[in-house]
N, C-alpha and C positions, 0 to 999 in steps of 0.2 A: 248531509245538511248540518249536523252538529259540528262536523269538522270545519265547515265554513264559518260558523259563529266563533269557534275557537280561534281560527286564523284572524278573523276581524278583531277579536278582543286583544290578541297579541300584537296586532299592527298599531294599536293606539300607542302613541308616544307617552311614556310615563317614566317614572324614576326607575333606574335599573337597581335590582337588588344587589347589594354589595355586602361582603362579610367584613365586620370590624375585627381587625387582627390584633388590636392592642390588648385585649384580655388574654389572648393566646400567648402573646409575647411576654406579658407579665407572668403567666403561669410557667413558661419555660424558664424564666429567670429565677422564679421562686424554687422550682425543682432543682435547678443548678446550685443555688445557694444552699438548699437543704442537703444535697449530697456532699457538698464541700464541707459543711459543718459536721455532718454525721460521720464521714469517712475520717479515718485516722491513719494517714500513710506514714510508714516508717521506712526510710531509706538508709541503707548502710553503705557508707563510702568504702570502696575497695582499694586497698593498697596494691598498686601495680607491681611493687617489688616482691610481693608474696605470690608464689605459685603453689597453690594447694595441691595435695596429692589426689589421685583418683582412687575410687573405691567401688567395688561391685555392689555393695549394699548401701551406698550413699542415697539419701532421700532428703527432701525439703522439710525443714522443721515445721510442725503444725502451728506452734505458737511463735508469733513474731515480737511480742512485747516482753520486756524484761531482759533483753540481750545486753550484755556488757562485753563488747568486742575487744579482743587484744590480738594484734598482728605480730607474729614472730617471724622475722626475716631470717634468711639463710645464715647470716653472720651472727645471729643470736641477739640482735637488738629488738627491743620491745617497743611497739607503738600503739597508741590508743586508736580508737575508731576514726578520729579525724585525721590520722596519719601524720600529723604535725607534732603531736605530743610524744616525745620519746622518754622512756624511763631508763635512767642510768643506774639506779640502785633499786633493789627489791622493795625498800621502804616507800619509794615514790609510787611504785605500782600498787602496793598495798593501800596507800592513801587514796589513790584513784579509785580502786575497787570499793573502798569504804564509802566514798562520796557517792558513787553511782548506786551502790546498794541502798544507801539511805534514801536517795531519790526514788528508787524503785519501790521501796517499802512505803514511802509517803503516797505514791500514786496507787499502790495496791497490786503491783505486779510481783511475781516471784522472780528474783534475780537469777540469771543463768550466765555463766561464763561461756562466751563463744570464742573458741581458740581458732584463729586462722593462721596456721603454721605453714611455713614453706616446706615443700616436699623434701628438700635437701638439708633441712635443719635437724639438729640432734634433739632427741626427745627430752633431754635434761632441761632444755629451755622451756618446753611445755610444762614439765613437772614443776619448775620454779614458779611459773604463773599460776598453776593449779594450787600449789601450796599457799601462795599469797592470797588467793581468793578464798581458800578454805579457812585461813586465819581470821578473815572478816565475816565469815558465816555464809559464803556462797557455796552451796552444796551440789548444784547441778552444773555439769560441764557438757558443752556441745562442741564437737570437732568439725571444722569446715573441710569439706572434700568435694571434688567433682565426681559426678556419676560417670561410669564408663560408657553410658549410652550416648 
């Protein structure tokens, strides 16, 4: 008997209950905007001319901020992270390191020299870059290598 009353009550034509989606869409856009503002992506352009060596103990660096990338090609040419800026003399590289270090110091990051050297290049090219970085006060060096895995 109660079920008949319920059926009769449901048969009456009334307004269908609809969910208003606009607040949910607003919330999704707010969350998206929040994550875009909070996240700080750092992408490093890779020089395709540089083929890093492989190492059994290679691992991903824990800190992504503060990297000052220098690409050292097989022929001993030095390029900045953007791969378009080439350093012909050591003084140009030193000035680049000084500018990047000053920027890192202003932002509050510890500057680290990230050396991406070609596996067939001679170590003396790396040593030149490390010395130029040391002269401007960059004391941490990270070597780029592929993991054997």
